[in-house]
C-alpha positions in Angstrom: -163.1 -90.7 -123.1 -165.7 -88.6 -124.8 -167.7 -86.0 -123.1 -171.5 -85.8 -123.2 -173.2 -85.3 -126.6 -175.4 -82.4 -127.2 -179.2 -82.5 -126.9 -180.4 -79.5 -128.9 -184.0 -79.9 -127.8 -183.1 -78.8 -124.4 -181.8 -75.4 -125.4 -182.4 -72.6 -122.9 -181.6 -69.0 -122.5 -180.1 -67.2 -125.5 -177.5 -69.7 -126.3 -177.2 -71.2 -129.9 -179.4 -74.3 -130.3 -176.7 -76.3 -132.0 -174.1 -77.8 -129.7 -170.3 -77.3 -130.0 -167.9 -80.3 -130.2 -164.4 -79.8 -129.0 -161.4 -82.0 -129.8 -158.5 -81.9 -127.4 -155.4 -82.9 -129.3 -152.9 -84.2 -126.7 -149.3 -84.7 -127.5 -147.0 -86.8 -125.2 -145.9 -84.9 -122.1 -148.8 -82.4 -122.2 -149.6 -80.5 -119.0 -152.5 -82.3 -117.2 -153.2 -79.1 -115.3 -153.5 -77.0 -118.5 -155.8 -79.7 -120.0 -158.1 -79.8 -117.0 -158.2 -76.0 -116.8 -159.3 -75.8 -120.5 -161.9 -78.6 -120.2 -163.6 -77.8 -116.9 -165.3 -74.6 -118.1 -167.2 -76.7 -120.7 -168.4 -79.2 -118.2 -169.5 -76.4 -115.8 -171.3 -74.7 -118.6 -173.3 -77.8 -119.3 -174.3 -78.2 -115.7 -175.5 -74.6 -115.5 -177.3 -74.8 -118.9 -178.9 -78.0 -117.7 -178.1 -79.6 -121.0 -175.1 -81.0 -122.8 -174.5 -78.1 -125.1 -170.7 -78.7 -125.2 -169.2 -82.1 -125.9 -165.6 -83.2 -126.2 -163.3 -86.0 -127.4 -159.6 -86.7 -127.0 -157.3 -86.9 -130.1 -153.9 -88.6 -130.2 -151.2 -89.0 -132.7 -150.5 -92.7 -132.5 -151.3 -95.1 -129.7 -154.5 -95.6 -127.7 -153.2 -93.5 -124.7 -151.3 -90.3 -124.2 -149.1 -89.8 -121.1 -149.1 -86.4 -119.4 -146.1 -84.8 -117.8 -147.4 -85.8 -114.4 -147.3 -89.5 -115.4 -151.1 -90.0 -115.8 -152.2 -91.6 -119.1 -155.5 -90.7 -120.9 -157.2 -92.9 -123.4 -157.9 -91.2 -126.7 -161.1 -91.4 -128.8 -159.6 -90.6 -132.2 -156.2 -90.7 -134.0 -155.4 -87.5 -135.8 -155.4 -89.4 -139.1 -159.1 -90.0 -138.9 -160.4 -87.2 -136.6 -163.1 -85.0 -138.0 -166.4 -83.2 -137.1 -165.0 -80.8 -134.5 -166.0 -77.2 -134.1 -162.9 -76.4 -132.0 -159.6 -78.2 -131.8 -157.4 -77.4 -128.7 -153.7 -78.4 -129.0 -151.6 -79.2 -125.9 -148.0 -80.3 -126.1 -144.8 -80.7 -124.0 -142.0 -78.1 -124.0 -139.8 -80.6 -125.9 -142.2 -80.6 -128.8 -139.6 -78.3 -130.5 -137.5 -81.4 -131.3 -140.5 -83.5 -132.4 -141.8 -84.2 -135.9 -145.3 -82.8 -135.9 -145.9 -82.8 -139.7 -149.1 -84.9 -139.5 -150.6 -82.7 -136.8 -149.8 -79.5 -138.7 -151.5 -80.9 -141.8 -154.6 -81.8 -139.7 -154.7 -78.3 -138.2 -154.4 -76.6 -141.5 -157.2 -78.8 -143.0 -159.4 -78.1 -140.0 -158.9 -74.4 -140.3 -159.6 -74.4 -144.1 -162.9 -76.1 -143.3 -163.9 -73.2 -141.1 -163.0 -74.8 -137.8 -161.6 -73.0 -134.7 -158.2 -73.8 -133.2 -156.9 -73.1 -129.8 -153.3 -73.7 -128.6 -152.4 -74.0 -125.0 -148.8 -73.7 -123.6 -146.3 -75.4 -125.9 -149.2 -76.3 -128.2 -148.5 -72.8 -129.5 -145.2 -74.1 -130.9 -147.1 -76.6 -133.0 -149.6 -74.1 -134.2 -146.8 -71.7 -135.1 -145.3 -74.3 -137.5 -148.5 -74.4 -139.5 -148.0 -70.8 -140.6 -151.5 -69.9 -139.4 -150.2 -67.5 -136.8 -148.0 -65.5 -139.3 -148.7 -61.7 -139.0 -150.9 -62.3 -136.0 -150.6 -61.8 -132.2 -150.2 -64.8 -130.0 -149.8 -65.7 -126.4 -147.3 -68.2 -125.2 -145.7 -69.7 -122.0 -142.6 -67.8 -121.1 -140.4 -70.9 -121.5 -141.4 -70.9 -125.2 -141.2 -67.2 -125.8 -137.4 -67.0 -126.8 -137.7 -69.9 -129.2 -140.9 -68.6 -130.8 -139.4 -65.1 -131.4 -136.3 -66.6 -132.9 -137.9 -69.3 -135.1 -141.0 -67.4 -136.1 -140.2 -63.7 -136.6 -143.4 -63.1 -138.5 -145.5 -63.9 -135.3 -145.9 -61.2 -132.7 -145.5 -63.0 -129.4 -147.3 -60.8 -126.8 -147.0 -60.7 -123.1 -150.7 -61.5 -122.7 -152.0 -64.6 -120.9 -154.2 -65.3 -124.0 -155.1 -64.0 -127.4 -158.3 -64.5 -129.3 -157.9 -63.7 -133.0 -160.9 -64.6 -135.1 -160.8 -68.4 -135.3 -157.5 -68.8 -133.6 -156.8 -68.7 -129.9 -153.5 -69.0 -128.0 -152.7 -69.0 -124.3 -149.8 -69.4 -121.9 -151.2 -72.5 -120.3 -151.9 -73.4 -116.7 -154.7 -71.3 -115.2 -154.7 -69.1 -118.3 -156.4 -71.9 -120.2 -159.5 -71.5 -118.0 -159.6 -67.8 -118.7 -159.1 -68.4 -122.5 -162.0 -70.8 -122.4 -164.2 -68.4 -120.4 -163.6 -65.8 -123.2 -164.6 -68.4 -125.8 -167.7 -69.2 -123.8 -168.6 -65.5 -123.6 -168.3 -65.3 -127.4 -170.4 -68.5 -127.8 -173.1 -68.1 -125.2 -172.8 -64.7 -123.7 -171.1 -62.9 -120.7 -173.8 -63.9 -118.1 -173.2 -67.6 -118.3 -169.4 -67.1 -118.6 -169.5 -65.3 -115.3 -171.6 -68.0 -113.7 -169.1 -70.7 -114.9 -166.3 -68.7 -113.4 -168.2 -68.4 -110.1 -168.9 -72.2 -110.1 -165.2 -72.8 -110.6 -164.3 -70.5 -107.7 -162.5 -68.1 -110.1 -162.8 -64.7 -108.3 -161.8 -62.6 -111.2 -162.1 -63.3 -115.0 -158.8 -62.2 -116.4 -158.9 -60.3 -119.7 -156.6 -61.3 -122.5 -154.7 -58.1 -122.0 -153.5 -59.3 -118.6 -149.8 -60.1 -118.6 -148.1 -63.3 -117.6 -146.2 -62.1 -114.7 -147.2 -62.7 -111.1 -148.1 -59.6 -109.1 -144.8 -58.1 -107.9 -145.6 -58.1 -104.2 -146.4 -61.8 -104.5 -143.3 -62.7 -106.5 -140.9 -60.8 -104.3 -142.6 -61.2 -100.9 -142.8 -57.5 -100.1 -145.3 -54.6 -100.3 -142.6 -51.9 -99.9 -143.1 -49.5 -102.8 -139.5 -48.3 -102.9 -138.3 -52.0 -103.2 -140.8 -52.8 -105.9 -140.0 -49.7 -107.9 -136.3 -50.5 -107.7 -136.9 -54.1 -108.8 -139.1 -52.9 -111.7 -136.2 -50.6 -112.9 -133.8 -53.5 -112.6 -136.0 -55.7 -114.8 -136.2 -52.9 -117.4 -132.4 -52.5 -117.5 -130.9 -56.0 -117.8 -128.7 -55.7 -120.9 -127.2 -52.4 -119.7 -127.2 -52.4 -115.9 -127.7 -49.1 -114.2 -125.6 -47.7 -111.3 -127.4 -48.3 -108.0 -127.4 -44.5 -107.4 -129.6 -44.1 -110.5 -131.9 -46.9 -109.4 -132.2 -45.4 -105.9 -133.0 -42.0 -107.2 -135.8 -43.3 -109.5 -137.2 -45.2 -106.5 -137.1 -41.9 -104.4 -134.6 -43.3 -102.0 -131.0 -42.9 -101.1 -128.5 -45.7 -101.8 -128.1 -46.3 -98.1 -131.9 -46.5 -97.5 -132.3 -48.9 -100.4 -129.5 -51.1 -98.9 -131.3 -51.2 -95.6 -134.7 -52.0 -97.1 -133.4 -54.8 -99.4 -131.5 -56.4 -96.5 -134.5 -56.2 -94.2 -137.1 -57.4 -96.6 -135.2 -59.7 -99.0 -132.0 -60.5 -97.0 -129.9 -59.4 -99.9 -128.1 -56.2 -101.0 -129.6 -54.4 -104.0 -126.5 -55.1 -106.0 -126.7 -58.9 -105.4 -130.4 -58.9 -106.1 -129.8 -57.1 -109.4 -127.2 -59.6 -110.3 -129.5 -62.5 -109.4 -132.2 -61.0 -111.7 -129.7 -61.0 -114.6 -128.6 -64.6 -113.8 -132.3 -65.7 -113.7 -132.7 -64.3 -117.2 -129.6 -66.0 -118.3 -130.8 -69.3 -117.0 -134.1 -68.9 -119.0 -132.2 -68.1 -122.2 -129.8 -71.0 -121.7 -132.7 -73.4 -121.2 -135.2 -72.2 -123.7 -133.5 -70.2 -126.5 -131.0 -70.8 -129.3 -128.8 -67.8 -128.4 -125.1 -68.5 -128.1 -123.3 -68.1 -124.7 -121.8 -64.8 -126.0 -125.2 -63.4 -127.0 -126.7 -64.4 -123.7 -123.8 -62.7 -121.8 -124.5 -59.5 -123.7 -128.3 -59.7 -123.3 -128.0 -60.2 -119.6 -125.5 -57.4 -119.1 -122.3 -59.5 -118.3 -120.5 -58.3 -121.4 -118.3 -61.4 -121.8 -118.8 -65.1 -121.5 -116.1 -65.3 -118.9 -117.8 -62.8 -116.6 -121.1 -64.6 -117.0 -119.5 -68.0 -116.3 -117.8 -66.7 -113.1 -121.1 -65.3 -111.8 -123.2 -68.3 -112.9 -120.9 -70.8 -111.2 -120.8 -68.8 -108.0 -124.6 -68.6 -107.9 -125.8 -71.9 -109.3 -122.7 -74.1 -108.6 -122.2 -75.2 -112.2 -121.3 -73.7 -115.6 -123.7 -72.1 -118.1 -122.7 -74.8 -120.6 -123.8 -77.5 -118.2 -127.2 -75.7 -117.8 -127.8 -76.0 -121.6 -126.8 -79.6 -121.7 -128.9 -80.9 -118.9 -131.5 -78.4 -117.7 -133.9 -80.9 -116.3 -131.4 -82.0 -113.7 -131.0 -78.4 -112.3 -134.5 -77.7 -110.9 -134.2 -76.4 -107.3 -136.5 -74.5 -105.0 -135.7 -71.5 -102.9 -136.7 -68.2 -101.4 -136.5 -64.9 -103.3 -132.7 -65.0 -103.6 -132.6 -68.8 -103.9 -131.0 -70.7 -106.6 -134.2 -71.9 -108.4 -136.3 -68.8 -108.1 -137.4 -66.9 -111.2 -136.6 -63.3 -110.4 -136.7 -61.6 -113.8 -139.8 -60.3 -115.7 -140.3 -63.6 -117.4 -141.7 -62.5 -120.7 -139.6 -59.4 -121.3 -138.5 -58.6 -124.8 -135.1 -60.0 -125.8 
């Protein structure tokens, strides 16, 4: 499933005459969306340059095909044991890679980097790159599901809240649409800002996001309201999860009375401020139960419940099952919902723990 090979004779503009070959290293369960988002900027760049400056191949780690999380299988061109000749290697993996043996892949990435190659890691691919030691003492970006585990397992890595980070020959991103923005930044470095903007326009990307942009959705979109007092109150709630503030302090900081805040929350969100605050803390607890190694007691403290009993009572009342059940079978718990609904992520997803 290789992409087009470069024809250096057709070089145009100010781009380098030598083409760039990308290897997409796909591990089972990778996000097909993240893969497509990272690949498409290269294809669009070739179309706009009117030559095949960028080429790509797919790399696997055993087997002729790799199955994505959406059930689609892609044929690979190389096994990691014999893959070589890449300028860039982009790693994509599933969130359960934390339990997988990736020793061969880590050795391949270290060798590629020693040879002067570039490495990009998308979504849970960052977990694999972290294991190589190449990210030690560096900044990195990561998907919010992976953030707790990365900070616990790799304390020498500075896990930022950015959607992507470019650090010399290493690049990391949170996945999803962030992969396209990371690749646009790589294209800008390789061939200049003009063509990168044209690629974004062709992909109907109305704004090229900087690596400094944070993971979190714009508050008015996440919470479904433009009311400034509500959004200010929610921001304060998110900043004070481990030690919840009295509602009178939150209301004062939002330039409202407690009664006014009550009316606004019930009108806009159909919940009282107190219940919404509790749901934010439960949302954070759910993330930590699913994606961190913290004990139940530690999570109760981090999320402002104080004791495991208090967290258990609140958790069961909201989700309908115990925190321990969440940790044992998280995949069975996915539910949808409106801003106070059981499956909605209400907390600031990449906040420091």
